[in-house]
TORSE-447146 format. One record per residue (C-alpha): residue number from 1; residue in three letters; x, y, z. Coordinates in steps of 0.2 Angstrom, whole numbers, plus 2048, in hexadecimal, padded with zeros to 3 digits. Layout:
N
<seq NUM, type ALA, c1 X, c2 Y, c3 Z>
...
***
This chain:
338
<seq 1, type MET, c1 865, c2 CE0, c3 D08>
<seq 2, type PRO, c1 872, c2 CED, c3 D06>
<seq 3, type LYS, c1 874, c2 CF0, c3 CF2>
<seq 4, type ILE, c1 883, c2 CF2, c3 CEB>
<seq 5, type ALA, c1 88B, c2 CF8, c3 CDB>
<seq 6, type ARG, c1 88F, c2 CEB, c3 CD1>
<seq 7, type THR, c1 89F, c2 CED, c3 CC4>
<seq 8, type HIS, c1 899, c2 CE4, c3 CB7>
<seq 9, type LYS, c1 88A, c2 CDE, c3 CAE>
<seq 10, type ASN, c1 883, c2 CCD, c3 CB5>
<seq 11, type ASN, c1 87F, c2 CBE, c3 CAA>
<seq 12, type ILE, c1 87B, c2 CB2, c3 CB7>
<seq 13, type LYS, c1 869, c2 CA9, c3 CB3>
<seq 14, type LEU, c1 85A, c2 CA9, c3 CC0>
<seq 15, type PHE, c1 857, c2 C96, c3 CC3>
<seq 16, type ASN, c1 847, c2 C8E, c3 CC1>
<seq 17, type LEU, c1 847, c2 C79, c3 CCB>
<seq 18, type ASP, c1 83B, c2 C78, c3 CBA>
<seq 19, type GLN, c1 84A, c2 C78, c3 CB0>
<seq 20, type SER, c1 850, c2 C6A, c3 CB7>
<seq 21, type SER, c1 846, c2 C60, c3 CAE>
<seq 22, type ASN, c1 854, c2 C66, c3 C9C>
<seq 23, type LEU, c1 863, c2 C5D, c3 CA7>
<seq 24, type GLY, c1 866, c2 C4E, c3 C9B>
<seq 25, type GLN, c1 86A, c2 C5A, c3 C8E>
<seq 26, type LEU, c1 878, c2 C5F, c3 C97>
<seq 27, type LYS, c1 883, c2 C60, c3 C87>
<seq 28, type PHE, c1 894, c2 C5E, c3 C96>
<seq 29, type MET, c1 88A, c2 C4F, c3 C9F>
<seq 30, type THR, c1 887, c2 C43, c3 C94>
<seq 31, type SER, c1 88F, c2 C2D, c3 C95>
<seq 32, type ALA, c1 899, c2 C31, c3 C86>
<seq 33, type GLU, c1 8A3, c2 C40, c3 C92>
<seq 34, type PRO, c1 8A4, c2 C3D, c3 CA3>
<seq 35, type LEU, c1 8B6, c2 C3D, c3 CA6>
<seq 36, type LYS, c1 8B7, c2 C51, c3 C9B>
<seq 37, type GLN, c1 8B2, c2 C56, c3 CB0>
<seq 38, type SER, c1 8C2, c2 C51, c3 CB7>
<seq 39, type GLU, c1 8CD, c2 C55, c3 CA7>
<seq 40, type ILE, c1 8D2, c2 C64, c3 CAD>
<seq 41, type GLU, c1 8DA, c2 C61, c3 CBF>
<seq 42, type PRO, c1 8EB, c2 C5D, c3 CB6>
<seq 43, type ARG, c1 8EC, c2 C6F, c3 CAB>
<seq 44, type ILE, c1 8E5, c2 C75, c3 CBD>
<seq 45, type ILE, c1 8F8, c2 C6C, c3 CC4>
<seq 46, type TYR, c1 902, c2 C74, c3 CB4>
<seq 47, type TRP, c1 8FC, c2 C85, c3 CB8>
<seq 48, type ALA, c1 8FD, c2 C88, c3 CCC>
<seq 49, type LYS, c1 910, c2 C80, c3 CC9>
<seq 50, type THR, c1 916, c2 C8C, c3 CBC>
<seq 51, type LEU, c1 90E, c2 C9A, c3 CC5>
<seq 52, type GLU, c1 915, c2 C93, c3 CD6>
<seq 53, type PRO, c1 928, c2 C9B, c3 CD1>
<seq 54, type TYR, c1 923, c2 CAD, c3 CCE>
<seq 55, type LEU, c1 917, c2 CAA, c3 CDE>
<seq 56, type LYS, c1 928, c2 CA5, c3 CE9>
<seq 57, type ALA, c1 933, c2 CB2, c3 CDF>
<seq 58, type THR, c1 924, c2 CBF, c3 CE8>
<seq 59, type LEU, c1 925, c2 CB9, c3 CFA>
<seq 60, type LYS, c1 938, c2 CB6, c3 CFC>
<seq 61, type ALA, c1 93A, c2 CAF, c3 D0D>
<seq 62, type ASP, c1 945, c2 CB9, c3 D17>
<seq 63, type GLY, c1 943, c2 CB5, c3 D2A>
<seq 64, type ASN, c1 932, c2 CC3, c3 D2A>
<seq 65, type ARG, c1 925, c2 CBD, c3 D35>
<seq 66, type LEU, c1 918, c2 CCB, c3 D2A>
<seq 67, type LEU, c1 91F, c2 CBF, c3 D1C>
<seq 68, type GLU, c1 920, c2 CB0, c3 D22>
<seq 69, type ALA, c1 910, c2 CB1, c3 D23>
<seq 70, type MET, c1 90C, c2 CB5, c3 D14>
<seq 71, type ARG, c1 915, c2 CA9, c3 D08>
<seq 72, type TYR, c1 90B, c2 C9B, c3 D17>
<seq 73, type ALA, c1 8FA, c2 CA2, c3 D10>
<seq 74, type VAL, c1 901, c2 CA2, c3 CFE>
<seq 75, type LEU, c1 90D, c2 C94, c3 CFD>
<seq 76, type GLY, c1 902, c2 C87, c3 D08>
<seq 77, type GLY, c1 8FB, c2 C80, c3 CF9>
<seq 78, type GLY, c1 8E9, c2 C86, c3 CEE>
<seq 79, type LYS, c1 8E4, c2 C80, c3 CDC>
<seq 80, type ARG, c1 8E9, c2 C92, c3 CD6>
<seq 81, type ILE, c1 8D4, c2 C95, c3 CCE>
<seq 82, type ARG, c1 8D7, c2 CA7, c3 CCC>
<seq 83, type PRO, c1 8E8, c2 CA8, c3 CC3>
<seq 84, type PHE, c1 8E4, c2 C97, c3 CB8>
<seq 85, type LEU, c1 8D4, c2 CA3, c3 CB2>
<seq 86, type VAL, c1 8E0, c2 CB2, c3 CB1>
<seq 87, type LEU, c1 8EF, c2 CA8, c3 CA7>
<seq 88, type GLU, c1 8E4, c2 C9D, c3 C9E>
<seq 89, type THR, c1 8D8, c2 CAC, c3 C99>
<seq 90, type ALA, c1 8E8, c2 CB4, c3 C90>
<seq 91, type GLN, c1 8ED, c2 CA5, c3 C85>
<seq 92, type LEU, c1 8DC, c2 CA3, c3 C7F>
<seq 93, type ILE, c1 8DD, c2 CB5, c3 C79>
<seq 94, type ILE, c1 8F0, c2 CB6, c3 C74>
<seq 95, type GLY, c1 8EF, c2 CA5, c3 C6E>
<seq 96, type GLN, c1 8FF, c2 CA1, c3 C72>
<seq 97, type GLU, c1 908, c2 C90, c3 C7B>
<seq 98, type PRO, c1 910, c2 C8F, c3 C86>
<seq 99, type LEU, c1 90D, c2 C9F, c3 C92>
<seq 100, type GLU, c1 919, c2 CAA, c3 C90>
<seq 101, type ASP, c1 911, c2 CBB, c3 C94>
<seq 102, type THR, c1 919, c2 CC2, c3 CA6>
<seq 103, type LEU, c1 90C, c2 CCE, c3 CA6>
<seq 104, type ALA, c1 903, c2 CBD, c3 CA8>
<seq 105, type TYR, c1 909, c2 CB7, c3 CB3>
<seq 106, type LYS, c1 90A, c2 CC7, c3 CBD>
<seq 107, type ALA, c1 8F8, c2 CCA, c3 CBD>
<seq 108, type ALA, c1 8F5, c2 CB8, c3 CC5>
<seq 109, type CYS, c1 900, c2 CBB, c3 CD1>
<seq 110, type ALA, c1 8F9, c2 CCB, c3 CD5>
<seq 111, type ILE, c1 8E8, c2 CC1, c3 CD4>
<seq 112, type GLU, c1 8EA, c2 CB4, c3 CE0>
<seq 113, type MET, c1 8F2, c2 CC0, c3 CF1>
<seq 114, type VAL, c1 8E0, c2 CC7, c3 CED>
<seq 115, type HIS, c1 8DA, c2 CB7, c3 CEE>
<seq 116, type CYS, c1 8E3, c2 CAF, c3 CFE>
<seq 117, type TYR, c1 8E1, c2 CC0, c3 D08>
<seq 118, type SER, c1 8D3, c2 CBF, c3 D08>
<seq 119, type LEU, c1 8D1, c2 CAE, c3 D0C>
<seq 120, type ILE, c1 8DA, c2 CB3, c3 D1E>
<seq 121, type HIS, c1 8D1, c2 CBF, c3 D22>
<seq 122, type ASP, c1 8C3, c2 CB2, c3 D1D>
<seq 123, type ASP, c1 8C5, c2 CA6, c3 D2B>
<seq 124, type LEU, c1 8CA, c2 CAF, c3 D39>
<seq 125, type PRO, c1 8BF, c2 CB0, c3 D47>
<seq 126, type ALA, c1 8B5, c2 CC2, c3 D44>
<seq 127, type MET, c1 8B5, c2 CBB, c3 D31>
<seq 128, type ASP, c1 8B1, c2 CA7, c3 D30>
<seq 129, type ASN, c1 8BB, c2 CA3, c3 D3E>
<seq 130, type ASP, c1 8C2, c2 C91, c3 D38>
<seq 131, type ASP, c1 8CF, c2 C89, c3 D3B>
<seq 132, type MET, c1 8D4, c2 C7E, c3 D2C>
<seq 133, type ARG, c1 8DA, c2 C84, c3 D19>
<seq 134, type ARG, c1 8DE, c2 C77, c3 D0F>
<seq 135, type GLY, c1 8E1, c2 C6C, c3 D1B>
<seq 136, type LEU, c1 8ED, c2 C76, c3 D23>
<seq 137, type PRO, c1 8EC, c2 C83, c3 D33>
<seq 138, type THR, c1 8E4, c2 C93, c3 D2B>
<seq 139, type LEU, c1 8EF, c2 CA1, c3 D2E>
<seq 140, type HIS, c1 8E9, c2 CA7, c3 D40>
<seq 141, type LYS, c1 8EB, c2 C99, c3 D48>
<seq 142, type ALA, c1 8FB, c2 C93, c3 D42>
<seq 143, type TYR, c1 901, c2 CA7, c3 D46>
<seq 144, type ASP, c1 8F7, c2 CB1, c3 D51>
<seq 145, type GLU, c1 8E8, c2 CBA, c3 D4D>
<seq 146, type ALA, c1 8F3, c2 CCB, c3 D48>
<seq 147, type THR, c1 8FF, c2 CC4, c3 D3F>
<seq 148, type ALA, c1 8F1, c2 CBD, c3 D33>
<seq 149, type ILE, c1 8E7, c2 CD0, c3 D33>
<seq 150, type LEU, c1 8F9, c2 CD7, c3 D2E>
<seq 151, type ALA, c1 8FF, c2 CC8, c3 D22>
<seq 152, type GLY, c1 8EC, c2 CCB, c3 D16>
<seq 153, type ASP, c1 8ED, c2 CDE, c3 D17>
<seq 154, type ALA, c1 901, c2 CDE, c3 D11>
<seq 155, type LEU, c1 8FA, c2 CCF, c3 D02>
<seq 156, type LEU, c1 8ED, c2 CD9, c3 CFD>
<seq 157, type THR, c1 8F8, c2 CEC, c3 CFA>
<seq 158, type LEU, c1 908, c2 CDD, c3 CF3>
<seq 159, type ALA, c1 8F9, c2 CDD, c3 CE6>
<seq 160, type PHE, c1 8FA, c2 CEB, c3 CDF>
<seq 161, type GLU, c1 90D, c2 CED, c3 CE1>
<seq 162, type ILE, c1 90D, c2 CDF, c3 CD5>
<seq 163, type LEU, c1 901, c2 CE8, c3 CC8>
<seq 164, type THR, c1 90B, c2 CF8, c3 CC8>
<seq 165, type ASP, c1 91B, c2 CF0, c3 CC2>
<seq 166, type CYS, c1 914, c2 CE2, c3 CB7>
<seq 167, type THR, c1 912, c2 CEB, c3 CA6>
<seq 168, type PRO, c1 91A, c2 CFF, c3 C9F>
<seq 169, type GLU, c1 909, c2 CFF, c3 C96>
<seq 170, type ALA, c1 903, c2 D0B, c3 CA4>
<seq 171, type GLY, c1 8F1, c2 D0D, c3 C9B>
<seq 172, type LEU, c1 8F1, c2 CF7, c3 C9E>
<seq 173, type GLN, c1 8F7, c2 CF9, c3 CAF>
<seq 174, type LEU, c1 8E8, c2 D05, c3 CB2>
<seq 175, type MET, c1 8DE, c2 CF9, c3 CAD>
<seq 176, type LEU, c1 8E3, c2 CEA, c3 CB5>
<seq 177, type ILE, c1 8E5, c2 CF4, c3 CC5>
<seq 178, type LYS, c1 8D2, c2 CF8, c3 CC4>
<seq 179, type GLU, c1 8CC, c2 CE9, c3 CBF>
<seq 180, type LEU, c1 8D2, c2 CE0, c3 CCF>
<seq 181, type ALA, c1 8D0, c2 CF0, c3 CD8>
<seq 182, type GLN, c1 8BF, c2 CEE, c3 CD5>
<seq 183, type ALA, c1 8BB, c2 CDD, c3 CD7>
<seq 184, type SER, c1 8C3, c2 CDD, c3 CE9>
<seq 185, type GLY, c1 8BA, c2 CEB, c3 CF5>
<seq 186, type VAL, c1 8AA, c2 CF3, c3 CF5>
<seq 187, type GLN, c1 8A5, c2 CF0, c3 CE2>
<seq 188, type GLY, c1 8A9, c2 CDD, c3 CE5>
<seq 189, type MET, c1 8B1, c2 CD0, c3 CF2>
<seq 190, type VAL, c1 8AF, c2 CDA, c3 D03>
<seq 191, type ALA, c1 8A1, c2 CE3, c3 D00>
<seq 192, type GLY, c1 899, c2 CCE, c3 CFA>
<seq 193, type GLN, c1 8A3, c2 CCB, c3 D0B>
<seq 194, type MET, c1 89A, c2 CD6, c3 D14>
<seq 195, type LEU, c1 888, c2 CD0, c3 D0E>
<seq 196, type ASP, c1 88E, c2 CC0, c3 D13>
<seq 197, type LEU, c1 88F, c2 CC4, c3 D24>
<seq 198, type ALA, c1 881, c2 CD0, c3 D24>
<seq 199, type ALA, c1 876, c2 CC3, c3 D1F>
<seq 200, type GLU, c1 87C, c2 CB8, c3 D2E>
<seq 201, type GLY, c1 875, c2 CC4, c3 D36>
<seq 202, type ARG, c1 885, c2 CCA, c3 D42>
<seq 203, type PHE, c1 87D, c2 CDB, c3 D40>
<seq 204, type GLU, c1 86C, c2 CDB, c3 D46>
<seq 205, type ALA, c1 869, c2 CDA, c3 D5C>
<seq 206, type ASN, c1 863, c2 CC9, c3 D5A>
<seq 207, type LYS, c1 86F, c2 CC2, c3 D4E>
<seq 208, type THR, c1 861, c2 CBA, c3 D46>
<seq 209, type SER, c1 865, c2 CB4, c3 D32>
<seq 210, type LYS, c1 85E, c2 CBF, c3 D25>
<seq 211, type SER, c1 852, c2 CB6, c3 D16>
<seq 212, type LEU, c1 859, c2 CB9, c3 D05>
<seq 213, type ASN, c1 852, c2 CB4, c3 CF5>
<seq 214, type GLN, c1 85B, c2 CAB, c3 CE7>
<seq 215, type ALA, c1 860, c2 CBD, c3 CDF>
<seq 216, type ASP, c1 865, c2 CC3, c3 CEF>
<seq 217, type VAL, c1 872, c2 CB2, c3 CF3>
<seq 218, type ILE, c1 877, c2 CB4, c3 CDE>
<seq 219, type HIS, c1 87C, c2 CC6, c3 CDE>
<seq 220, type LEU, c1 884, c2 CC6, c3 CF2>
<seq 221, type GLN, c1 88F, c2 CB6, c3 CEB>
<seq 222, type ASN, c1 892, c2 CBE, c3 CD9>
<seq 223, type LEU, c1 89D, c2 CCB, c3 CE4>
<seq 224, type LYS, c1 8A3, c2 CC0, c3 CF1>
<seq 225, type THR, c1 8A7, c2 CB1, c3 CE7>
<seq 226, type GLY, c1 8A5, c2 CB8, c3 CD6>
<seq 227, type ALA, c1 8AC, c2 CC6, c3 CD4>
<seq 228, type LEU, c1 8BE, c2 CC3, c3 CD8>
<seq 229, type ILE, c1 8BB, c2 CB5, c3 CCC>
<seq 230, type LYS, c1 8B5, c2 CBE, c3 CBC>
<seq 231, type CYS, c1 8C3, c2 CCB, c3 CBF>
<seq 232, type ALA, c1 8D1, c2 CBB, c3 CBD>
<seq 233, type VAL, c1 8C9, c2 CBA, c3 CAB>
<seq 234, type ARG, c1 8C6, c2 CCC, c3 CA5>
<seq 235, type MET, c1 8D7, c2 CCD, c3 CAB>
<seq 236, type GLY, c1 8DD, c2 CC1, c3 CA1>
<seq 237, type ALA, c1 8D3, c2 CC9, c3 C94>
<seq 238, type ILE, c1 8DA, c2 CDA, c3 C94>
<seq 239, type ILE, c1 8EE, c2 CD2, c3 C95>
<seq 240, type GLY, c1 8E7, c2 CC7, c3 C86>
<seq 241, type GLY, c1 8E1, c2 CD6, c3 C7B>
<seq 242, type ALA, c1 8CD, c2 CCD, c3 C78>
<seq 243, type THR, c1 8C2, c2 CD5, c3 C6C>
<seq 244, type PRO, c1 8B1, c2 CDD, c3 C75>
<seq 245, type GLU, c1 8A7, c2 CCD, c3 C70>
<seq 246, type GLN, c1 8B5, c2 CC3, c3 C77>
<seq 247, type SER, c1 8B3, c2 CCB, c3 C86>
<seq 248, type LYS, c1 89E, c2 CCC, c3 C89>
<seq 249, type ALA, c1 8A1, c2 CB9, c3 C87>
<seq 250, type LEU, c1 8AE, c2 CB6, c3 C92>
<seq 251, type ASP, c1 8A2, c2 CC1, c3 C9D>
<seq 252, type VAL, c1 895, c2 CB5, c3 C9C>
<seq 253, type TYR, c1 89F, c2 CA7, c3 C9F>
<seq 254, type ALA, c1 8A7, c2 CAF, c3 CAE>
<seq 255, type ASP, c1 899, c2 CB3, c3 CB7>
<seq 256, type ASN, c1 892, c2 CA2, c3 CB7>
<seq 257, type LEU, c1 8A2, c2 C9A, c3 CBB>
<seq 258, type GLY, c1 8A2, c2 CA4, c3 CCA>
<seq 259, type LEU, c1 892, c2 C9E, c3 CD1>
<seq 260, type ALA, c1 895, c2 C8D, c3 CCB>
<seq 261, type PHE, c1 8A5, c2 C8F, c3 CD5>
<seq 262, type GLN, c1 899, c2 C93, c3 CE4>
<seq 263, type ILE, c1 88E, c2 C87, c3 CE1>
<seq 264, type ALA, c1 898, c2 C79, c3 CE1>
<seq 265, type ASP, c1 89E, c2 C82, c3 CF3>
<seq 266, type ASP, c1 890, c2 C83, c3 CF9>
<seq 267, type LEU, c1 88D, c2 C70, c3 CF7>
<seq 268, type ILE, c1 89F, c2 C6A, c3 CFC>
<seq 269, type ASP, c1 899, c2 C74, c3 D0E>
<seq 270, type HIS, c1 888, c2 C69, c3 D0E>
<seq 271, type GLU, c1 88D, c2 C58, c3 D06>
<seq 272, type GLY, c1 8A0, c2 C57, c3 D08>
<seq 273, type ASP, c1 8AD, c2 C53, c3 D12>
<seq 274, type ALA, c1 8BA, c2 C5F, c3 D1F>
<seq 275, type ASP, c1 8CB, c2 C52, c3 D18>
<seq 276, type THR, c1 8C7, c2 C53, c3 D05>
<seq 277, type ALA, c1 8C0, c2 C67, c3 D06>
<seq 278, type GLY, c1 8CE, c2 C6B, c3 D11>
<seq 279, type LYS, c1 8C5, c2 C75, c3 D1C>
<seq 280, type ALA, c1 8B4, c2 C73, c3 D26>
<seq 281, type THR, c1 8A4, c2 C70, c3 D1F>
<seq 282, type ALA, c1 893, c2 C71, c3 D25>
<seq 283, type LYS, c1 897, c2 C82, c3 D2B>
<seq 284, type ASP, c1 889, c2 C8C, c3 D20>
<seq 285, type ALA, c1 878, c2 C82, c3 D29>
<seq 286, type ASP, c1 880, c2 C83, c3 D39>
<seq 287, type LYS, c1 883, c2 C98, c3 D36>
<seq 288, type GLY, c1 870, c2 C98, c3 D2E>
<seq 289, type LYS, c1 877, c2 C9E, c3 D1E>
<seq 290, type VAL, c1 86B, c2 C9D, c3 D0C>
<seq 291, type THR, c1 874, c2 C95, c3 D03>
<seq 292, type PHE, c1 871, c2 C8D, c3 CEE>
<seq 293, type VAL, c1 86E, c2 C7D, c3 CFA>
<seq 294, type SER, c1 862, c2 C84, c3 D0A>
<seq 295, type LEU, c1 856, c2 C8C, c3 CFC>
<seq 296, type PHE, c1 856, c2 C7E, c3 CEC>
<seq 297, type GLY, c1 85E, c2 C6E, c3 CF6>
<seq 298, type ALA, c1 86D, c2 C66, c3 CF3>
<seq 299, type LYS, c1 864, c2 C5F, c3 CE4>
<seq 300, type GLY, c1 85C, c2 C6B, c3 CDB>
<seq 301, type ALA, c1 86D, c2 C75, c3 CE2>
<seq 302, type ARG, c1 875, c2 C6A, c3 CD7>
<seq 303, type GLN, c1 86E, c2 C6A, c3 CC8>
<seq 304, type LYS, c1 86F, c2 C7F, c3 CC9>
<seq 305, type LEU, c1 882, c2 C79, c3 CCA>
<seq 306, type GLU, c1 87E, c2 C72, c3 CB8>
<seq 307, type ILE, c1 875, c2 C7D, c3 CB2>
<seq 308, type THR, c1 880, c2 C8B, c3 CB4>
<seq 309, type VAL, c1 890, c2 C83, c3 CB2>
<seq 310, type GLN, c1 887, c2 C7E, c3 C9E>
<seq 311, type ASP, c1 885, c2 C90, c3 C9B>
<seq 312, type ALA, c1 897, c2 C93, c3 CA3>
<seq 313, type VAL, c1 89D, c2 C89, c3 C93>
<seq 314, type GLU, c1 890, c2 C8E, c3 C84>
<seq 315, type SER, c1 898, c2 C9E, c3 C89>
<seq 316, type LEU, c1 8A8, c2 C99, c3 C81>
<seq 317, type ASP, c1 89F, c2 C94, c3 C72>
<seq 318, type ILE, c1 8A8, c2 CA4, c3 C69>
<seq 319, type PHE, c1 8B9, c2 C9B, c3 C6C>
<seq 320, type GLU, c1 8B5, c2 C89, c3 C66>
<seq 321, type ASP, c1 8C0, c2 C7B, c3 C69>
<seq 322, type ARG, c1 8CC, c2 C89, c3 C72>
<seq 323, type ALA, c1 8C7, c2 C8A, c3 C82>
<seq 324, type THR, c1 8C6, c2 C7A, c3 C84>
<seq 325, type TYR, c1 8CE, c2 C7B, c3 C96>
<seq 326, type MET, c1 8C2, c2 C89, c3 C9C>
<seq 327, type ALA, c1 8B4, c2 C80, c3 C97>
<seq 328, type ASN, c1 8BD, c2 C6E, c3 CA3>
<seq 329, type LEU, c1 8BD, c2 C7C, c3 CAF>
<seq 330, type ALA, c1 8AB, c2 C7E, c3 CAF>
<seq 331, type ARG, c1 8A8, c2 C6E, c3 CAF>
<seq 332, type HIS, c1 8B0, c2 C6A, c3 CBD>
<seq 333, type MET, c1 8A7, c2 C73, c3 CCB>
<seq 334, type ILE, c1 898, c2 C62, c3 CC8>
<seq 335, type VAL, c1 8A5, c2 C5A, c3 CCF>
<seq 336, type ARG, c1 8B2, c2 C62, c3 CDB>
<seq 337, type LYS, c1 8B5, c2 C5C, c3 CEC>
<seq 338, type SER, c1 8C0, c2 C6A, c3 CF1>
***
């Protein structure tokens, strides 16, 4: 596979199926704590509702077709996981609840703009060619391809406009802008999307998909999915003023959470239904994609998910019981259906 420069050190462990014999020891899978896997949902809803006025204020309706398309893509639902991570991490470090840091909310808006832009472009016929997103027609179906492309472009640039006006501290601004730019582009998400298309054989004369090993898939997913998730955690840490020790622990958490998120996605595509997922399923096998399910089977992928979640949870030990919501978000990946 082509080599892409990595922005940050990778904290992911390669998976050995022999590890499955230790699954009974996972601290969050004991029969005494079954409900903790879904306890995070009210917190996800809380942050999504708290952020919504900021998103609406940023995308004020004025009848402009481009802006209306942007609003359709951003305000049409979504769990706001990346904003959740910005806000929860900032609050964890600052130690303030409710969080009153306007900078954190602006950074959360910025990363959600980038995420929504990526979904718009991902759904296009030239990319994944999807008809449904979040239970609604994808933007190019609701409007048209040209409008979808331009709406995505506009959301990406708007994200950085937001960050230029988020704080009078120029040094802090630059740190946040650099973090988001690196995670979004050739060192992050877009690079991962390119590797994903290449793995499908899109650029081969015979269109044959490529054979990838576990390390290849982890590298691809660290870029495509993990980079923006890690960026969200790091932006929250920057805003909160995390110590080097705290930042290191949060990097390990973010790397493992990003991988867990992608493994859960692979399982949803393999086992889930479109109505619950809010998007088409059973696409990966049809396209010949190499995923954690194709590498290890559904059972093996689920074991890898559980071990990765445990690594994410244990990385937060430095914060003792103050990172419960972030730990429960990682646990939630095991039962995630959409």
